[in-house]
C-alpha positions in Angstrom: 107.7 -58.9 -151.4 104.9 -61.0 -152.7 102.2 -59.9 -150.4 101.0 -56.7 -148.8 101.5 -58.2 -145.3 105.1 -58.9 -146.0 105.6 -55.4 -147.3 103.8 -53.9 -144.3 106.1 -56.0 -141.9 109.2 -54.9 -143.7 108.3 -51.3 -143.5 107.5 -51.6 -139.7 110.9 -53.4 -139.3 112.7 -50.5 -141.1 110.9 -47.8 -139.1 111.9 -49.6 -135.9 115.5 -50.2 -136.8 118.3 -47.7 -135.9 120.6 -46.8 -138.8 123.3 -49.3 -138.8 121.4 -51.7 -136.6 122.1 -55.4 -137.4 119.2 -57.8 -138.2 120.4 -61.3 -137.5 117.1 -63.1 -138.6 118.6 -63.1 -142.1 121.8 -64.5 -143.4 123.2 -61.1 -144.1 123.2 -58.0 -141.8 120.6 -55.4 -142.6 120.3 -51.7 -141.9 117.5 -49.3 -141.8 116.8 -47.5 -145.1 117.7 -43.9 -144.6 115.8 -41.1 -146.4 117.8 -38.9 -148.5 117.5 -35.2 -149.2 115.3 -34.2 -152.0 117.1 -33.2 -155.0 116.4 -29.9 -157.0 114.3 -29.9 -160.1 113.6 -27.3 -162.6 110.5 -26.3 -164.5 109.7 -23.3 -166.8 109.2 -20.2 -164.9 105.5 -19.0 -165.1 104.4 -15.5 -166.0 103.8 -14.8 -162.2 107.4 -15.6 -161.4 108.7 -13.7 -164.4 107.9 -10.1 -163.1 104.2 -10.8 -163.6 104.8 -10.4 -167.5 104.9 -6.5 -166.9 106.7 -4.6 -169.6 109.9 -3.0 -168.5 110.2 -5.3 -165.3 112.6 -8.2 -164.9 113.7 -10.9 -162.4 117.5 -10.8 -161.7 117.8 -13.6 -159.2 116.1 -16.7 -158.1 115.5 -18.0 -161.7 117.9 -20.4 -163.3 119.1 -21.1 -167.0 119.9 -24.6 -168.1 123.4 -24.3 -169.8 123.7 -28.0 -170.6 126.1 -30.3 -169.1 123.3 -32.5 -167.3 122.7 -32.3 -163.7 124.2 -29.2 -162.1 124.3 -27.3 -165.5 121.8 -24.8 -164.3 123.1 -21.4 -163.5 121.3 -18.5 -161.6 120.4 -15.5 -163.7 122.9 -12.6 -163.4 125.3 -14.9 -161.4 129.0 -14.6 -162.0 129.0 -18.3 -163.3 126.4 -17.3 -165.8 128.1 -14.2 -167.0 131.3 -16.0 -167.3 129.6 -18.8 -169.2 128.0 -16.5 -171.7 130.5 -13.7 -172.1 133.8 -15.6 -171.1 136.2 -14.7 -168.5 136.9 -11.2 -167.4 135.4 -8.2 -165.6 131.5 -8.3 -165.8 130.9 -5.6 -163.2 129.1 -3.4 -165.8 126.9 -6.2 -166.9 126.1 -6.9 -163.1 125.2 -3.3 -162.6 122.8 -3.6 -165.5 121.3 -6.7 -163.9 120.9 -4.9 -160.7 119.3 -1.8 -162.2 115.6 -1.1 -162.0 115.5 1.2 -164.9 113.0 -0.1 -167.6 115.7 0.5 -170.2 117.9 -2.2 -168.5 115.0 -4.8 -168.2 116.7 -7.1 -170.8 119.4 -7.7 -168.1 117.3 -10.4 -166.5 114.5 -12.7 -167.1 111.6 -11.1 -168.8 108.2 -12.5 -170.0 108.1 -12.9 -173.9 104.5 -12.2 -174.8 104.8 -13.4 -178.4 106.2 -16.7 -177.5 104.7 -17.2 -174.2 107.7 -18.0 -172.1 110.2 -16.4 -169.6 113.5 -15.9 -171.2 116.8 -14.1 -170.8 116.4 -10.5 -172.2 119.7 -10.2 -173.6 119.7 -13.7 -175.0 116.1 -14.7 -175.8 116.8 -18.4 -176.7 117.8 -19.1 -173.1 114.7 -19.9 -171.0 114.2 -19.1 -167.3 113.4 -21.8 -164.9 112.3 -22.1 -161.4 114.2 -24.4 -159.0 112.1 -26.5 -156.6 112.3 -29.7 -154.5 109.5 -32.3 -155.1 109.6 -33.9 -151.8 106.3 -34.8 -150.1 107.9 -34.9 -146.6 108.6 -31.2 -147.0 104.9 -30.2 -147.2 
């Protein structure tokens, strides 16, 4: 599209076209461009999202850990998949109870704020960072 007018015209034609509709003004059939769903992205969890940084408090769901492997390698904190990935296959019911516990002694079983290093990390494995999952899609605002 070498001019704004051509771009604007193409956008109007796309908006007017039904998905799968043929446009015979060109040599090849054309279809409307369909919007796809936004994809999830991840960013480091902020102190407000990490139990507000309170000592003895944790977050045990809704935050994600990047376990590698590219897209889809993020696993939710305290999930069965994360437990299996870290501790191997087996019965993780005791660890899951520690995740669900609200006792301050069990706070390391979730995402906790590391004041010294200034990030939200997994208490029982501090090298793992906790992330917030979001969709960056202006149409959902």
